[in-house]
C-alpha positions in Angstrom: 152.9 132.4 131.5 153.1 136.1 130.7 152.5 138.2 133.7 152.5 141.9 134.6 156.2 143.1 134.4 157.1 140.5 131.6 158.7 141.7 128.3 155.8 141.2 125.8 156.7 138.5 123.3 157.3 140.0 119.9 155.3 138.8 117.0 154.5 139.4 113.3 150.9 138.5 112.2 148.9 139.0 109.1 146.2 141.6 109.3 142.7 141.9 107.9 143.7 145.2 106.9 146.4 143.9 104.6 150.1 143.3 105.3 151.5 142.3 108.6 151.6 143.9 112.0 154.8 143.6 114.0 154.4 144.2 117.8 157.8 145.8 118.1 157.0 148.2 115.4 154.5 149.8 117.8 157.0 150.8 120.5 156.5 154.2 121.8 152.7 153.5 122.0 150.4 151.8 124.5 149.0 148.5 123.0 145.8 146.9 124.1 146.3 143.4 122.8 143.3 141.3 123.2 142.7 137.6 122.4 139.2 136.5 121.6 137.8 133.0 120.7 136.0 133.4 117.3 134.8 135.9 114.8 131.0 136.8 114.6 130.0 135.0 117.8 127.9 136.8 120.4 130.5 137.6 123.1 133.2 138.4 120.5 130.9 140.7 118.8 129.9 142.6 121.8 133.6 142.9 122.9 134.8 144.0 119.3 131.9 146.5 119.1 132.9 148.1 122.4 136.4 148.4 121.5 135.2 150.0 118.1 133.2 152.5 120.1 136.0 153.2 122.4 138.7 153.8 119.6 138.5 157.6 119.7 139.2 157.5 123.5 142.0 155.0 123.0 143.5 157.2 120.3 143.5 160.2 122.5 145.3 158.2 125.1 148.0 157.1 122.4 146.9 153.6 122.6 146.6 151.1 119.7 144.0 148.2 120.0 144.9 144.9 118.2 142.4 141.9 118.2 143.9 138.3 117.8 142.1 135.1 117.2 142.9 131.9 115.4 140.4 132.8 112.5 141.7 133.5 109.0 142.4 136.9 107.5 139.4 136.4 105.3 137.0 135.7 108.2 138.5 138.8 110.1 137.9 141.0 107.1 134.2 139.9 107.0 133.8 140.4 110.7 135.5 143.7 110.5 133.3 144.9 107.7 130.1 143.5 109.1 130.4 145.5 112.3 132.5 148.5 111.1 135.4 147.6 113.4 138.2 150.4 113.4 141.2 148.4 114.5 143.1 145.5 112.9 142.3 141.9 113.6 145.3 139.6 113.5 145.2 136.0 112.3 147.1 133.5 114.5 146.1 130.5 112.7 148.9 128.3 114.0 148.3 129.5 117.5 151.9 130.4 118.0 151.1 133.8 119.6 148.4 132.5 121.6 150.7 129.9 123.2 153.4 132.5 123.7 150.9 134.6 125.7 149.4 131.5 127.5 145.9 132.0 126.3 145.7 128.7 124.1 144.0 126.5 126.6 141.7 123.4 126.9 138.3 124.6 127.1 134.9 122.9 127.7 131.4 123.6 126.1 128.4 121.4 126.6 130.5 118.6 128.1 133.0 118.7 125.1 136.5 119.4 125.6 138.6 121.3 123.0 141.7 123.7 122.5 140.7 127.3 122.1 141.5 130.9 123.2 140.8 132.1 126.7 139.5 135.5 126.4 142.3 137.6 127.6 143.8 141.2 127.3 147.2 142.5 127.8 148.2 146.1 128.1 151.7 146.7 126.9 153.5 149.8 127.8 155.5 152.0 125.3 158.7 150.1 126.2 157.3 146.8 125.4 156.7 145.5 128.9 153.4 143.9 129.9 151.8 146.5 132.2 148.5 144.7 133.0 147.0 141.3 132.4 143.3 140.3 132.4 142.2 136.7 131.9 138.8 135.1 131.5 137.5 138.5 130.4 133.8 139.2 130.4 133.1 141.0 127.0 130.6 143.6 128.1 132.3 146.7 129.7 135.8 145.6 129.2 136.7 148.3 126.8 135.2 150.8 129.1 137.3 149.6 132.0 140.5 149.6 129.9 139.6 153.3 129.0 139.6 154.1 132.7 142.9 152.2 133.4 144.6 154.1 130.6 143.1 157.3 131.4 144.5 157.4 134.9 
């Protein structure tokens, strides 16, 4: 389990913007790493659009936003295009990064159990240490709360 104060597990994942994103390549910046269950679903769309709208504020705070789900790069590209998202969506199709961050969990919906992503966010400081962790995040208002945390 990754907690506040832990070293953030490094990873390289394919991005919907093309190429790969390596977490350690972002050292020197704050990273808002958020894990979400599925592209183009109601809660995930609310959360992604809130992050899109907050992008200018995050940039002023020298913070990078990365969204991660188990969806494919193609699915991410459609989601990003449909809603004009302004940050990379990373494809963790084998769940390795989700497992490393402890967000790949048994979930339940309508009495059916399945494995999936627990909506979670990790704030990683410029040195690569986890500064804050939020689990079971509610989509609406989360980006705004992060803005306040980053802003002081």
